[in-house]
PyMOL commands that place a pseudoatom at each C-alpha (Angstrom):
pseudoatom trace, name=CA, resn=MET, resi=1, chain=A, elem=C, hetatm=0, pos=[-56.368, 64.937, 3.723]
pseudoatom trace, name=CA, resn=ILE, resi=2, chain=A, elem=C, hetatm=0, pos=[-56.334, 63.250, 7.090]
pseudoatom trace, name=CA, resn=SER, resi=3, chain=A, elem=C, hetatm=0, pos=[-58.962, 61.202, 8.791]
pseudoatom trace, name=CA, resn=VAL, resi=4, chain=A, elem=C, hetatm=0, pos=[-61.177, 62.161, 11.682]
pseudoatom trace, name=CA, resn=GLY, resi=5, chain=A, elem=C, hetatm=0, pos=[-62.875, 58.815, 12.122]
pseudoatom trace, name=CA, resn=ARG, resi=6, chain=A, elem=C, hetatm=0, pos=[-64.374, 55.725, 10.574]
pseudoatom trace, name=CA, resn=GLN, resi=7, chain=A, elem=C, hetatm=0, pos=[-67.737, 55.217, 8.992]
pseudoatom trace, name=CA, resn=GLY, resi=8, chain=A, elem=C, hetatm=0, pos=[-68.121, 51.545, 8.223]
pseudoatom trace, name=CA, resn=LYS, resi=9, chain=A, elem=C, hetatm=0, pos=[-64.973, 50.468, 6.409]
pseudoatom trace, name=CA, resn=ASP, resi=10, chain=A, elem=C, hetatm=0, pos=[-64.243, 53.927, 5.080]
pseudoatom trace, name=CA, resn=ILE, resi=11, chain=A, elem=C, hetatm=0, pos=[-62.531, 56.909, 6.686]
pseudoatom trace, name=CA, resn=LEU, resi=12, chain=A, elem=C, hetatm=0, pos=[-64.465, 60.105, 7.206]
pseudoatom trace, name=CA, resn=VAL, resi=13, chain=A, elem=C, hetatm=0, pos=[-62.064, 62.875, 6.181]
pseudoatom trace, name=CA, resn=GLY, resi=14, chain=A, elem=C, hetatm=0, pos=[-62.748, 66.301, 7.628]
pseudoatom trace, name=CA, resn=HIS, resi=15, chain=A, elem=C, hetatm=0, pos=[-59.316, 67.988, 7.668]
pseudoatom trace, name=CA, resn=THR, resi=16, chain=A, elem=C, hetatm=0, pos=[-56.950, 69.321, 5.038]
pseudoatom trace, name=CA, resn=ALA, resi=17, chain=A, elem=C, hetatm=0, pos=[-53.366, 68.084, 4.748]
pseudoatom trace, name=CA, resn=ASP, resi=18, chain=A, elem=C, hetatm=0, pos=[-52.426, 71.148, 6.785]
pseudoatom trace, name=CA, resn=GLY, resi=19, chain=A, elem=C, hetatm=0, pos=[-54.590, 69.944, 9.650]
pseudoatom trace, name=CA, resn=LEU, resi=20, chain=A, elem=C, hetatm=0, pos=[-57.337, 72.537, 9.232]
pseudoatom trace, name=CA, resn=MET, resi=21, chain=A, elem=C, hetatm=0, pos=[-60.910, 71.446, 9.863]
pseudoatom trace, name=CA, resn=LEU, resi=22, chain=A, elem=C, hetatm=0, pos=[-63.130, 71.567, 6.817]
pseudoatom trace, name=CA, resn=PRO, resi=23, chain=A, elem=C, hetatm=0, pos=[-66.788, 72.652, 6.998]
pseudoatom trace, name=CA, resn=SER, resi=24, chain=A, elem=C, hetatm=0, pos=[-68.895, 69.525, 7.569]
pseudoatom trace, name=CA, resn=GLU, resi=25, chain=A, elem=C, hetatm=0, pos=[-70.455, 69.766, 4.112]
pseudoatom trace, name=CA, resn=GLN, resi=26, chain=A, elem=C, hetatm=0, pos=[-66.966, 69.238, 2.624]
pseudoatom trace, name=CA, resn=TRP, resi=27, chain=A, elem=C, hetatm=0, pos=[-66.227, 66.054, 4.588]
pseudoatom trace, name=CA, resn=VAL, resi=28, chain=A, elem=C, hetatm=0, pos=[-65.806, 63.008, 2.367]
pseudoatom trace, name=CA, resn=LEU, resi=29, chain=A, elem=C, hetatm=0, pos=[-65.522, 59.243, 2.729]
pseudoatom trace, name=CA, resn=ARG, resi=30, chain=A, elem=C, hetatm=0, pos=[-62.293, 57.651, 1.564]
pseudoatom trace, name=CA, resn=SER, resi=31, chain=A, elem=C, hetatm=0, pos=[-61.103, 54.087, 1.609]
pseudoatom trace, name=CA, resn=PRO, resi=32, chain=A, elem=C, hetatm=0, pos=[-58.387, 53.346, 4.190]
pseudoatom trace, name=CA, resn=GLY, resi=33, chain=A, elem=C, hetatm=0, pos=[-56.049, 52.505, 1.307]
pseudoatom trace, name=CA, resn=GLY, resi=34, chain=A, elem=C, hetatm=0, pos=[-56.249, 56.139, 0.214]
pseudoatom trace, name=CA, resn=ALA, resi=35, chain=A, elem=C, hetatm=0, pos=[-54.654, 57.442, 3.432]
pseudoatom trace, name=CA, resn=VAL, resi=36, chain=A, elem=C, hetatm=0, pos=[-51.176, 58.720, 2.561]
pseudoatom trace, name=CA, resn=GLY, resi=37, chain=A, elem=C, hetatm=0, pos=[-50.119, 60.186, 5.885]
pseudoatom trace, name=CA, resn=TRP, resi=38, chain=A, elem=C, hetatm=0, pos=[-50.919, 61.947, 9.118]
pseudoatom trace, name=CA, resn=VAL, resi=39, chain=A, elem=C, hetatm=0, pos=[-50.458, 65.419, 10.531]
pseudoatom trace, name=CA, resn=VAL, resi=40, chain=A, elem=C, hetatm=0, pos=[-49.507, 65.940, 14.165]
pseudoatom trace, name=CA, resn=LYS, resi=41, chain=A, elem=C, hetatm=0, pos=[-50.977, 69.298, 15.098]
pseudoatom trace, name=CA, resn=CYS, resi=42, chain=A, elem=C, hetatm=0, pos=[-51.921, 71.513, 17.983]
pseudoatom trace, name=CA, resn=ASP, resi=43, chain=A, elem=C, hetatm=0, pos=[-55.049, 73.634, 17.987]
pseudoatom trace, name=CA, resn=CYS, resi=44, chain=A, elem=C, hetatm=0, pos=[-53.486, 76.266, 20.208]
pseudoatom trace, name=CA, resn=PRO, resi=45, chain=A, elem=C, hetatm=0, pos=[-55.449, 78.393, 22.697]
pseudoatom trace, name=CA, resn=ASP, resi=46, chain=A, elem=C, hetatm=0, pos=[-54.766, 81.475, 20.528]
pseudoatom trace, name=CA, resn=ARG, resi=47, chain=A, elem=C, hetatm=0, pos=[-57.015, 79.785, 17.917]
pseudoatom trace, name=CA, resn=THR, resi=48, chain=A, elem=C, hetatm=0, pos=[-54.160, 79.003, 15.543]
pseudoatom trace, name=CA, resn=THR, resi=49, chain=A, elem=C, hetatm=0, pos=[-53.293, 75.564, 14.259]
pseudoatom trace, name=CA, resn=ARG, resi=50, chain=A, elem=C, hetatm=0, pos=[-49.626, 74.634, 14.464]
pseudoatom trace, name=CA, resn=ILE, resi=51, chain=A, elem=C, hetatm=0, pos=[-48.290, 71.661, 12.506]
pseudoatom trace, name=CA, resn=LEU, resi=52, chain=A, elem=C, hetatm=0, pos=[-45.813, 69.779, 14.691]
pseudoatom trace, name=CA, resn=ALA, resi=53, chain=A, elem=C, hetatm=0, pos=[-45.010, 66.989, 12.217]
pseudoatom trace, name=CA, resn=ARG, resi=54, chain=A, elem=C, hetatm=0, pos=[-46.112, 65.432, 8.967]
pseudoatom trace, name=CA, resn=TRP, resi=55, chain=A, elem=C, hetatm=0, pos=[-45.860, 61.671, 8.871]
pseudoatom trace, name=CA, resn=THR, resi=56, chain=A, elem=C, hetatm=0, pos=[-45.897, 59.786, 5.590]
pseudoatom trace, name=CA, resn=ARG, resi=57, chain=A, elem=C, hetatm=0, pos=[-47.492, 56.382, 5.209]
pseudoatom trace, name=CA, resn=VAL, resi=58, chain=A, elem=C, hetatm=0, pos=[-45.163, 53.732, 3.800]
pseudoatom trace, name=CA, resn=ALA, resi=59, chain=A, elem=C, hetatm=0, pos=[-46.163, 50.488, 2.093]
pseudoatom trace, name=CA, resn=SER, resi=60, chain=A, elem=C, hetatm=0, pos=[-44.497, 47.969, 4.397]
pseudoatom trace, name=CA, resn=PRO, resi=61, chain=A, elem=C, hetatm=0, pos=[-43.290, 47.605, 7.996]
pseudoatom trace, name=CA, resn=GLU, resi=62, chain=A, elem=C, hetatm=0, pos=[-39.710, 47.299, 6.683]
pseudoatom trace, name=CA, resn=GLU, resi=63, chain=A, elem=C, hetatm=0, pos=[-39.901, 50.823, 5.229]
pseudoatom trace, name=CA, resn=GLU, resi=64, chain=A, elem=C, hetatm=0, pos=[-40.992, 52.377, 8.515]
pseudoatom trace, name=CA, resn=ASP, resi=65, chain=A, elem=C, hetatm=0, pos=[-38.506, 54.867, 9.957]
pseudoatom trace, name=CA, resn=LEU, resi=66, chain=A, elem=C, hetatm=0, pos=[-39.891, 56.894, 12.852]
pseudoatom trace, name=CA, resn=THR, resi=67, chain=A, elem=C, hetatm=0, pos=[-36.956, 59.338, 12.771]
pseudoatom trace, name=CA, resn=ARG, resi=68, chain=A, elem=C, hetatm=0, pos=[-37.806, 60.244, 9.143]
pseudoatom trace, name=CA, resn=GLY, resi=69, chain=A, elem=C, hetatm=0, pos=[-41.541, 60.441, 9.793]
pseudoatom trace, name=CA, resn=ALA, resi=70, chain=A, elem=C, hetatm=0, pos=[-42.244, 57.298, 7.776]
pseudoatom trace, name=CA, resn=ARG, resi=71, chain=A, elem=C, hetatm=0, pos=[-45.062, 55.272, 9.353]
pseudoatom trace, name=CA, resn=TYR, resi=72, chain=A, elem=C, hetatm=0, pos=[-46.542, 51.958, 8.385]
pseudoatom trace, name=CA, resn=ALA, resi=73, chain=A, elem=C, hetatm=0, pos=[-50.199, 51.198, 9.013]
pseudoatom trace, name=CA, resn=ALA, resi=74, chain=A, elem=C, hetatm=0, pos=[-52.281, 48.437, 7.536]
pseudoatom trace, name=CA, resn=ASP, resi=75, chain=A, elem=C, hetatm=0, pos=[-55.573, 49.678, 6.109]
pseudoatom trace, name=CA, resn=GLU, resi=76, chain=A, elem=C, hetatm=0, pos=[-57.463, 48.503, 9.199]
pseudoatom trace, name=CA, resn=ASP, resi=77, chain=A, elem=C, hetatm=0, pos=[-55.049, 50.456, 11.434]
pseudoatom trace, name=CA, resn=VAL, resi=78, chain=A, elem=C, hetatm=0, pos=[-55.024, 53.796, 9.586]
pseudoatom trace, name=CA, resn=THR, resi=79, chain=A, elem=C, hetatm=0, pos=[-57.283, 55.570, 12.095]
pseudoatom trace, name=CA, resn=ASP, resi=80, chain=A, elem=C, hetatm=0, pos=[-55.657, 53.892, 15.110]
pseudoatom trace, name=CA, resn=LEU, resi=81, chain=A, elem=C, hetatm=0, pos=[-52.007, 54.769, 14.482]
pseudoatom trace, name=CA, resn=ASP, resi=82, chain=A, elem=C, hetatm=0, pos=[-51.950, 56.888, 17.649]
pseudoatom trace, name=CA, resn=VAL, resi=83, chain=A, elem=C, hetatm=0, pos=[-52.605, 53.874, 19.884]
pseudoatom trace, name=CA, resn=ARG, resi=84, chain=A, elem=C, hetatm=0, pos=[-49.139, 52.498, 19.132]
pseudoatom trace, name=CA, resn=ASP, resi=85, chain=A, elem=C, hetatm=0, pos=[-46.885, 53.237, 22.125]
pseudoatom trace, name=CA, resn=ASP, resi=86, chain=A, elem=C, hetatm=0, pos=[-43.926, 54.355, 19.996]
pseudoatom trace, name=CA, resn=VAL, resi=87, chain=A, elem=C, hetatm=0, pos=[-46.067, 56.708, 17.921]
pseudoatom trace, name=CA, resn=GLU, resi=88, chain=A, elem=C, hetatm=0, pos=[-47.853, 58.075, 20.989]
pseudoatom trace, name=CA, resn=ARG, resi=89, chain=A, elem=C, hetatm=0, pos=[-44.515, 58.752, 22.744]
pseudoatom trace, name=CA, resn=GLN, resi=90, chain=A, elem=C, hetatm=0, pos=[-43.184, 60.603, 19.724]
pseudoatom trace, name=CA, resn=ALA, resi=91, chain=A, elem=C, hetatm=0, pos=[-46.361, 62.665, 19.311]
pseudoatom trace, name=CA, resn=LEU, resi=92, chain=A, elem=C, hetatm=0, pos=[-46.361, 63.576, 23.017]
pseudoatom trace, name=CA, resn=ALA, resi=93, chain=A, elem=C, hetatm=0, pos=[-42.679, 64.563, 22.822]
pseudoatom trace, name=CA, resn=LEU, resi=94, chain=A, elem=C, hetatm=0, pos=[-43.488, 66.875, 19.893]
pseudoatom trace, name=CA, resn=TRP, resi=95, chain=A, elem=C, hetatm=0, pos=[-46.395, 68.376, 21.794]
pseudoatom trace, name=CA, resn=ASP, resi=96, chain=A, elem=C, hetatm=0, pos=[-44.332, 68.858, 24.973]
pseudoatom trace, name=CA, resn=ALA, resi=97, chain=A, elem=C, hetatm=0, pos=[-41.577, 70.589, 22.980]
pseudoatom trace, name=CA, resn=HIS, resi=98, chain=A, elem=C, hetatm=0, pos=[-44.227, 72.841, 21.431]
pseudoatom trace, name=CA, resn=ARG, resi=99, chain=A, elem=C, hetatm=0, pos=[-46.034, 73.803, 24.643]
pseudoatom trace, name=CA, resn=LEU, resi=100, chain=A, elem=C, hetatm=0, pos=[-43.192, 73.984, 27.198]
pseudoatom trace, name=CA, resn=PRO, resi=101, chain=A, elem=C, hetatm=0, pos=[-41.863, 77.410, 26.114]
pseudoatom trace, name=CA, resn=GLY, resi=102, chain=A, elem=C, hetatm=0, pos=[-45.361, 78.890, 26.519]
pseudoatom trace, name=CA, resn=LEU, resi=103, chain=A, elem=C, hetatm=0, pos=[-45.803, 77.262, 29.912]
pseudoatom trace, name=CA, resn=ALA, resi=104, chain=A, elem=C, hetatm=0, pos=[-42.387, 78.510, 31.035]
pseudoatom trace, name=CA, resn=ALA, resi=105, chain=A, elem=C, hetatm=0, pos=[-43.232, 82.064, 29.932]
pseudoatom trace, name=CA, resn=LYS, resi=106, chain=A, elem=C, hetatm=0, pos=[-46.541, 81.863, 31.800]
pseudoatom trace, name=CA, resn=GLU, resi=107, chain=A, elem=C, hetatm=0, pos=[-44.708, 80.688, 34.941]
pseudoatom trace, name=CA, resn=LEU, resi=108, chain=A, elem=C, hetatm=0, pos=[-42.542, 83.830, 34.770]
pseudoatom trace, name=CA, resn=GLN, resi=109, chain=A, elem=C, hetatm=0, pos=[-45.572, 86.113, 34.920]
pseudoatom trace, name=CA, resn=ARG, resi=110, chain=A, elem=C, hetatm=0, pos=[-46.543, 85.393, 38.540]
pseudoatom trace, name=CA, resn=PRO, resi=111, chain=A, elem=C, hetatm=0, pos=[-43.135, 86.046, 40.141]
pseudoatom trace, name=CA, resn=ALA, resi=112, chain=A, elem=C, hetatm=0, pos=[-42.528, 89.012, 37.820]
pseudoatom trace, name=CA, resn=GLU, resi=113, chain=A, elem=C, hetatm=0, pos=[-45.782, 90.601, 39.019]
pseudoatom trace, name=CA, resn=ALA, resi=114, chain=A, elem=C, hetatm=0, pos=[-44.828, 89.845, 42.642]
pseudoatom trace, name=CA, resn=ALA, resi=115, chain=A, elem=C, hetatm=0, pos=[-41.456, 91.540, 42.055]
pseudoatom trace, name=CA, resn=ARG, resi=116, chain=A, elem=C, hetatm=0, pos=[-43.190, 94.632, 40.592]
pseudoatom trace, name=CA, resn=ARG, resi=117, chain=A, elem=C, hetatm=0, pos=[-45.482, 94.845, 43.624]
pseudoatom trace, name=CA, resn=ALA, resi=118, chain=A, elem=C, hetatm=0, pos=[-42.538, 94.361, 45.991]
pseudoatom trace, name=CA, resn=ARG, resi=119, chain=A, elem=C, hetatm=0, pos=[-40.564, 97.144, 44.260]
pseudoatom trace, name=CA, resn=ALA, resi=120, chain=A, elem=C, hetatm=0, pos=[-43.561, 99.475, 44.511]
pseudoatom trace, name=CA, resn=ALA, resi=121, chain=A, elem=C, hetatm=0, pos=[-44.019, 98.619, 48.207]
pseudoatom trace, name=CA, resn=LEU, resi=122, chain=A, elem=C, hetatm=0, pos=[-40.296, 99.149, 48.839]
pseudoatom trace, name=CA, resn=ASP, resi=123, chain=A, elem=C, hetatm=0, pos=[-40.348, 102.524, 47.084]
pseudoatom trace, name=CA, resn=GLU, resi=124, chain=A, elem=C, hetatm=0, pos=[-43.364, 103.577, 49.140]
pseudoatom trace, name=CA, resn=ALA, resi=125, chain=A, elem=C, hetatm=0, pos=[-41.766, 102.396, 52.391]
pseudoatom trace, name=CA, resn=LEU, resi=126, chain=A, elem=C, hetatm=0, pos=[-38.553, 104.224, 51.478]
pseudoatom trace, name=CA, resn=ALA, resi=127, chain=A, elem=C, hetatm=0, pos=[-40.438, 107.479, 50.897]
pseudoatom trace, name=CA, resn=THR, resi=128, chain=A, elem=C, hetatm=0, pos=[-42.112, 107.066, 54.288]
pseudoatom trace, name=CA, resn=ALA, resi=129, chain=A, elem=C, hetatm=0, pos=[-38.764, 106.275, 55.958]
pseudoatom trace, name=CA, resn=ARG, resi=130, chain=A, elem=C, hetatm=0, pos=[-37.024, 109.296, 54.419]
pseudoatom trace, name=CA, resn=THR, resi=131, chain=A, elem=C, hetatm=0, pos=[-39.970, 111.548, 55.397]
pseudoatom trace, name=CA, resn=ALA, resi=132, chain=A, elem=C, hetatm=0, pos=[-39.645, 110.186, 58.944]
pseudoatom trace, name=CA, resn=GLY, resi=133, chain=A, elem=C, hetatm=0, pos=[-36.004, 111.307, 58.945]
pseudoatom trace, name=CA, resn=LEU, resi=134, chain=A, elem=C, hetatm=0, pos=[-34.047, 108.070, 58.336]
pseudoatom trace, name=CA, resn=SER, resi=135, chain=A, elem=C, hetatm=0, pos=[-30.552, 108.710, 57.006]
pseudoatom trace, name=CA, resn=TRP, resi=136, chain=A, elem=C, hetatm=0, pos=[-29.144, 106.917, 53.966]
pseudoatom trace, name=CA, resn=ALA, resi=137, chain=A, elem=C, hetatm=0, pos=[-27.032, 104.852, 56.370]
pseudoatom trace, name=CA, resn=ASP, resi=138, chain=A, elem=C, hetatm=0, pos=[-30.243, 103.818, 58.232]
pseudoatom trace, name=CA, resn=VAL, resi=139, chain=A, elem=C, hetatm=0, pos=[-31.943, 102.991, 54.926]
pseudoatom trace, name=CA, resn=GLY, resi=140, chain=A, elem=C, hetatm=0, pos=[-28.914, 100.986, 53.769]
pseudoatom trace, name=CA, resn=ARG, resi=141, chain=A, elem=C, hetatm=0, pos=[-28.893, 98.939, 56.986]
pseudoatom trace, name=CA, resn=ALA, resi=142, chain=A, elem=C, hetatm=0, pos=[-32.640, 98.269, 56.696]
pseudoatom trace, name=CA, resn=VAL, resi=143, chain=A, elem=C, hetatm=0, pos=[-32.392, 96.940, 53.141]
pseudoatom trace, name=CA, resn=GLY, resi=144, chain=A, elem=C, hetatm=0, pos=[-29.052, 95.146, 53.509]
pseudoatom trace, name=CA, resn=ALA, resi=145, chain=A, elem=C, hetatm=0, pos=[-27.033, 97.607, 51.480]
pseudoatom trace, name=CA, resn=THR, resi=146, chain=A, elem=C, hetatm=0, pos=[-24.433, 100.287, 52.066]
pseudoatom trace, name=CA, resn=ARG, resi=147, chain=A, elem=C, hetatm=0, pos=[-25.336, 103.933, 52.626]
pseudoatom trace, name=CA, resn=GLN, resi=148, chain=A, elem=C, hetatm=0, pos=[-23.815, 104.800, 49.268]
pseudoatom trace, name=CA, resn=SER, resi=149, chain=A, elem=C, hetatm=0, pos=[-25.689, 102.138, 47.268]
pseudoatom trace, name=CA, resn=ALA, resi=150, chain=A, elem=C, hetatm=0, pos=[-28.994, 103.035, 48.964]
pseudoatom trace, name=CA, resn=ARG, resi=151, chain=A, elem=C, hetatm=0, pos=[-28.498, 106.678, 48.087]
pseudoatom trace, name=CA, resn=GLU, resi=152, chain=A, elem=C, hetatm=0, pos=[-27.459, 105.861, 44.526]
pseudoatom trace, name=CA, resn=ARG, resi=153, chain=A, elem=C, hetatm=0, pos=[-30.549, 103.719, 44.039]
pseudoatom trace, name=CA, resn=TRP, resi=154, chain=A, elem=C, hetatm=0, pos=[-33.195, 105.916, 45.695]
pseudoatom trace, name=CA, resn=GLY, resi=155, chain=A, elem=C, hetatm=0, pos=[-31.580, 109.313, 46.184]
pseudoatom trace, name=CA, resn=SER, resi=156, chain=A, elem=C, hetatm=0, pos=[-32.298, 112.286, 44.039]
for i in range(1, 156): cmd.bond("trace and resi %d" % i, "trace and resi %d" % (i + 1))
show_as sticks, trace
zoom trace
């Protein structure tokens, strides 16, 4: 279990080892010495919880190895591990790596919709132009293409 805060000298534990919030009636007090690790997680907007890393608590500063996920914290520092600059940087890097693909996909939506609207407007303008009597050569010149490519794209 992981901690969600302190109550006196003890840690109030309200999450499972998988990072899921327990109902408040299942929260328990544990001594700081009982903390065995931490979970770096994201409670995503789609209401899922994604585990980004599991960090294990080691017994001494000499055993700490951030690349292996081994963290040292004295009992009084168990709930404040995230205030360490090195730990915060690593957690933020994990979170950025997790969220950037979603942000990039979202950024594609706006120009993709603009392209769909532009194609629809172009198709409508082309129909109007052809009804008005423009030749395929005229259409090609207007859209920056050859007569043949304009006809291949929009001709029937």
